[in-house]
Each structure stands twice: as structure tokens, then as C-alpha cells.
C-alpha positions as CSV (number, residue, x, y, z in Angstrom):
1,M,116.2,109.7,125.0
2,S,114.7,106.2,125.2
3,L,116.9,103.3,126.3
4,L,116.4,101.7,122.9
5,R,117.6,104.7,121.0
6,A,120.6,105.1,123.3
7,T,121.7,101.5,122.9
8,K,120.5,100.6,119.4
9,A,120.4,96.9,120.3
10,I,117.7,94.9,121.9
11,A,120.4,92.6,123.3
12,D,121.3,95.5,125.7
13,I,117.8,95.4,127.2
14,I,116.6,91.8,126.8
15,P,119.1,89.2,127.9
16,G,119.6,86.3,125.5
17,M,118.7,88.2,122.3
18,G,122.3,88.1,121.0
19,R,123.3,91.2,119.0
20,L,120.0,91.7,117.3
21,G,119.9,95.3,116.0
22,F,117.0,97.6,116.5
23,D,116.0,100.6,114.4
24,G,113.2,102.5,115.9
25,S,112.1,104.3,112.7
26,L,109.0,103.1,110.9
27,G,110.5,103.4,107.4
28,T,107.9,103.0,104.6
29,V,104.6,102.0,106.2
30,F,102.2,99.7,104.2
31,V,98.6,99.9,105.3
32,T,96.4,97.1,104.1
33,S,92.7,97.6,103.4
34,G,93.0,101.3,102.8
35,T,89.3,101.7,101.9
36,G,88.2,100.0,105.1
37,V,87.2,101.8,108.3
38,I,90.4,101.0,110.1
39,G,93.0,101.1,107.3
40,Y,91.7,104.4,106.0
41,R,91.8,106.0,109.5
42,V,95.3,104.7,110.2
43,A,96.6,106.0,106.9
44,M,95.0,109.4,107.4
45,S,96.3,109.6,110.9
46,L,99.8,109.0,109.7
47,L,99.5,111.5,106.9
48,K,97.9,114.2,108.9
49,A,100.6,113.8,111.6
50,G,103.2,114.6,108.9
51,Y,104.5,111.1,108.1
52,R,105.2,110.9,104.3
53,D,106.2,107.3,103.7
54,V,102.7,105.8,103.6
55,R,101.8,103.2,101.1
56,V,98.1,102.2,101.1
57,G,96.7,99.0,99.6
58,V,93.4,99.4,97.9
59,W,91.1,96.8,96.6
60,R,88.9,98.2,93.8
61,G,86.4,95.4,93.5
62,E,82.7,95.5,94.1
63,R,81.6,95.8,97.8
64,D,78.6,94.0,99.1
65,A,78.4,95.6,102.6
66,G,79.0,98.8,104.4
67,E,79.1,102.3,103.0
68,G,80.7,101.1,99.8
69,A,78.0,98.6,98.9
70,K,77.0,99.0,95.3
71,N,78.9,102.3,95.1
72,I,81.2,102.0,92.1
73,N,83.0,105.3,93.0
74,F,83.6,104.3,96.6
75,A,87.2,103.2,96.3
76,E,88.1,106.0,93.9
77,N,86.7,108.7,96.2
78,I,88.9,107.4,99.1
79,V,91.9,107.1,96.8
80,T,91.5,110.8,95.8
81,V,91.5,111.9,99.5
82,L,94.5,109.7,100.4
83,Q,96.5,110.9,97.4
84,Y,95.7,114.5,98.3
85,Y,97.3,114.0,101.7
86,G,100.4,112.3,100.1
87,A,99.7,108.6,100.2
88,E,101.2,106.2,97.7
89,I,98.3,104.1,96.4
90,V,98.9,100.5,95.3
91,D,96.4,97.9,94.1
92,F,96.2,95.1,96.7
93,D,94.1,91.9,96.6
94,W,94.3,89.6,99.6
95,T,93.4,86.7,97.3
96,D,96.3,87.3,94.9
97,P,99.6,86.4,96.5
98,K,101.4,87.5,93.4
99,C,100.8,91.2,94.3
100,Y,102.5,90.8,97.7
101,D,106.0,91.3,96.4
102,S,105.3,94.6,94.7
103,V,103.4,96.1,97.6
104,L,106.0,95.0,100.2
105,K,109.1,96.1,98.3
106,G,111.0,98.7,100.4
107,V,108.5,98.4,103.3
108,K,109.7,98.3,106.8
109,T,106.4,98.5,108.7
110,V,103.0,96.8,108.0
111,F,99.7,97.8,109.6
112,C,97.4,94.9,108.8
113,S,93.7,95.0,108.9
114,L,92.1,92.0,107.2
115,P,88.6,92.2,105.8
116,H,86.1,89.5,106.5
117,M,86.3,87.0,103.6
118,E,85.8,83.3,103.2
119,S,89.5,82.4,102.9
120,H,90.9,84.9,105.4
121,Q,93.0,82.4,107.3
122,G,94.9,81.2,104.3
123,A,95.3,84.7,102.8
124,F,96.6,86.1,106.1
125,T,99.1,83.2,106.5
126,R,100.4,83.7,102.9
127,F,100.7,87.4,103.5
128,L,102.6,86.9,106.8
129,V,105.0,84.5,105.2
130,S,105.7,87.1,102.4
131,C,106.3,89.8,105.1
132,K,108.8,87.5,106.7
133,E,110.5,86.9,103.3
134,H,110.7,90.7,102.8
135,K,112.2,91.1,106.3
136,I,109.4,93.4,107.5
137,E,110.6,94.8,110.9
138,H,107.4,96.0,112.4
139,F,104.1,94.2,111.9
140,V,100.9,95.4,113.6
141,K,97.8,93.2,113.2
142,I,94.4,94.4,114.3
143,S,91.5,92.0,114.3
144,F,87.9,92.4,115.1
145,L,84.9,90.1,115.4
146,H,82.8,89.8,112.3
147,N,79.3,88.8,113.4
148,P,76.5,89.0,110.8
149,K,74.1,89.5,113.6
150,Y,75.4,93.1,114.0
151,R,75.5,94.0,110.3
152,K,72.8,96.0,108.8
């Protein structure tokens, strides 16, 4: 048994943390960018490992790069696979902060992979603030370098 599970309080491990409770379960996991390379693989890994509380955010707009470029069925094909394995699919648009409340309702863990877009900094900041308002307990952000030089 890990020390965290035995004590159930970070304060018992990290001095100065007060009595901040710690629950090691992931709860419902929201995976952003579910049709992207990283988001799709994270969601599938969780589902194939037997984790059932996986909510996947999908943007159904037209893609201008990658395997989905000009393929109108791209998102729907991925959605079909994710649903087959048990994912809850929700529409998610980084540029529409109004959708954040519905996708984060009941979520405890967020795995965040932000696609390259013009307003990524503002969108990420708004999403992070919404996560804080929803009291998200676990937030994993992965980032990568977008360099047009390496795109085909």
C-alpha cells in the first residue's frame, strides 16, 4: 500500500500543506482532442486497460492537416471506435468557452492535449480557469512543438 493511500492526506507527507485531503482515484477522466494523435491514444489506452469512466472531447469541424485533412468522415470514424470501447463522446470546441461547463461536469481528471491553433494561449487559459472553477483534482497537460517545417 502506498503512503498516500495509507494516510489519505498530503499533509502527512508534505509539511505545510495543512489538512488538504487526497483521493488517489481518477474519477471521470475527460480527454481533450479525442480525434488527435495523442488524445485518441490516451483514451484508447484507458479504455483497453478496463477504465470505464472516460469522456472524450471531439471537435467535428473540417481539418486542414494530418490524416483527417479533407476527410469528412474522419471524426465520425474515430467516434465509432471510441464508443465501441465504451467512451462517452462529447462535442468540444476550444474556441467556445460555453461548452466547458457541460464537458467538465462530474469530471475529476483532465488529460489535456491542445491542438495547434491561432488563439491557443487564450483558449488554454480560459479552459484552465474553468477546470479550477469545477474543482478538477488531477490535470495533465501535454504539449509539443508545432513547427510547419516538419509538416507534410
